C-alpha positions in Angstrom: -7.2 -20.0 -16.9 -5.3 -17.0 -15.4 -4.1 -16.9 -11.9 -6.3 -14.9 -9.6 -5.7 -13.6 -6.1 -8.5 -14.7 -3.8 -6.8 -14.3 -0.4 -4.3 -11.7 0.8 -2.7 -12.3 4.2 -5.5 -14.8 5.0 -8.2 -12.2 4.2 -10.7 -13.5 1.6 -11.3 -10.8 -1.0 -14.5 -12.3 -2.5 -16.1 -12.4 1.0 -16.0 -8.6 1.3 -18.3 -7.1 -1.3 -17.8 -3.7 0.4 -14.1 -3.5 -0.4 -13.2 -1.0 -3.1 -10.2 0.1 -5.2 -8.8 3.6 -4.7 -6.2 5.7 -6.5 -4.3 8.8 -5.3 -0.9 10.1 -4.4 1.5 10.5 -1.6 2.7 14.1 -1.4 5.1 13.9 1.7 8.8 14.6 1.3 11.4 11.8 1.4 12.6 12.4 5.0 9.2 12.5 6.7 8.1 9.2 8.3 4.4 10.3 8.6 3.3 10.0 5.0 0.2 11.8 3.8 -1.9 10.8 0.8 -4.9 12.2 -0.9 -7.6 10.5 -3.0 -9.9 12.8 -4.9 -13.1 12.3 -6.8 -13.0 8.5 -7.3 -15.9 6.9 -9.1 -16.5 4.7 -6.1 -17.2 7.7 -3.8 -15.5 9.3 -0.8 -12.5 7.4 0.6 -13.3 5.4 3.8 -11.5 2.8 5.8 -13.0 -0.5 4.5 -11.3 -3.8 5.4 -9.8 -5.4 2.3 -9.8 -2.2 0.1 -7.0 -1.8 -2.4 -5.2 1.6 -2.5 -2.7 2.5 -5.3 -0.7 5.6 -4.7 1.7 7.4 -7.0 4.7 8.9 -5.2 5.7 12.5 -5.8 8.8 12.0 -3.7 11.0 9.1 -2.8 11.2 7.8 0.8 14.5 7.7 2.6 13.2 6.9 6.1 14.4 3.5 7.3 12.1 3.1 10.2 8.5 3.1 11.2 6.3 4.6 8.5 2.7 5.6 8.8 0.2 6.6 6.1 -2.7 9.0 6.6 -5.1 9.0 3.6 -7.6 11.9 3.4 -7.3 12.7 7.1 -8.6 9.3 8.3 -5.8 8.9 10.8 -2.2 7.6 10.5 -1.9 3.8 10.2 1.3 1.8 10.2 2.7 0.7 6.9 3.4 -3.1 6.9 6.0 -4.9 4.8 6.1 -8.7 4.9 3.4 -8.9 7.5 5.1 -6.6 10.1 5.4 -2.8 10.6 8.2 -1.1 8.8 11.3 -0.5 11.0 15.1 0.0 10.8 15.3 -3.8 10.5 12.4 -4.0 8.0 12.7 -0.8 5.9 10.7 0.3 3.0 12.2 2.9 0.7 11.1 4.0 -2.8 11.9 6.4 -5.6 9.8 9.3 -6.8 7.4 8.2 -9.5 6.8 4.7 -8.2 3.3 3.5 -7.6 2.7 1.6 -4.3 -0.3 -0.6 -3.9 -1.6 -1.4 -0.4 -4.4 -3.4 1.1 -6.1 -1.8 4.1 -6.5 -4.2 7.0 -8.5 -3.5 10.2 -7.6 -6.8 11.9 -5.6 -8.1 13.6 -3.6 -4.8 13.3 -4.9 -1.7 11.7 -2.5 -1.1 8.8 -1.7 -0.6 5.2 0.1 -3.7 3.9 2.2 -3.2 0.8 1.1 -5.7 -1.8 2.7 -4.4 -5.1 4.9 -1.7 -6.4 5.9 -0.5 -9.8 9.3 0.7 -10.8 9.6 4.4 -11.4 11.7 3.7 -14.6 8.9 1.5 -16.0 10.8 -1.8 -15.3 7.7 -3.8 -14.4 5.6 -4.5 -11.3 6.8 -6.4 -8.2 4.0 -8.4 -6.6 4.6 -9.2 -3.0 4.2 -12.8 -2.0 4.2 -12.5 1.8 6.7 -14.3 3.9 8.2 -16.0 0.9 9.6 -14.0 -2.0 8.9 -11.3 -4.5 7.7 -12.1 -8.0 8.5 -9.6 -10.8 6.0 -9.2 -13.6 7.2 -7.5 -16.8 
């Protein structure tokens, strides 16, 4: 039987039948901390902030900001980007290269944020799944 993810950061995915999966792109340049993304014409309808939803975003540009990052998807308002359970900062930076795909889970509680849960290498070197507070696991 394959491994399945039933909880992310203590949030039970199977308890939230409203959660959806969205696809889009981040179009903000590398030196801007306030990232903007757009999701267009998904088969699941218009994007909305639903706790537990999964959002995969391709990156048109890298990110060189080593500080607090926010993400505003379809003008729903900027939310902090979390890495390892806390907001990005100079001591908890998140950088990426153009062409990577970043996957987040939207959380409305206890903090409203987008938590990074996976990323794919821009050069096609596999997917890194985040295992919060412990380690990263690379899947090739």
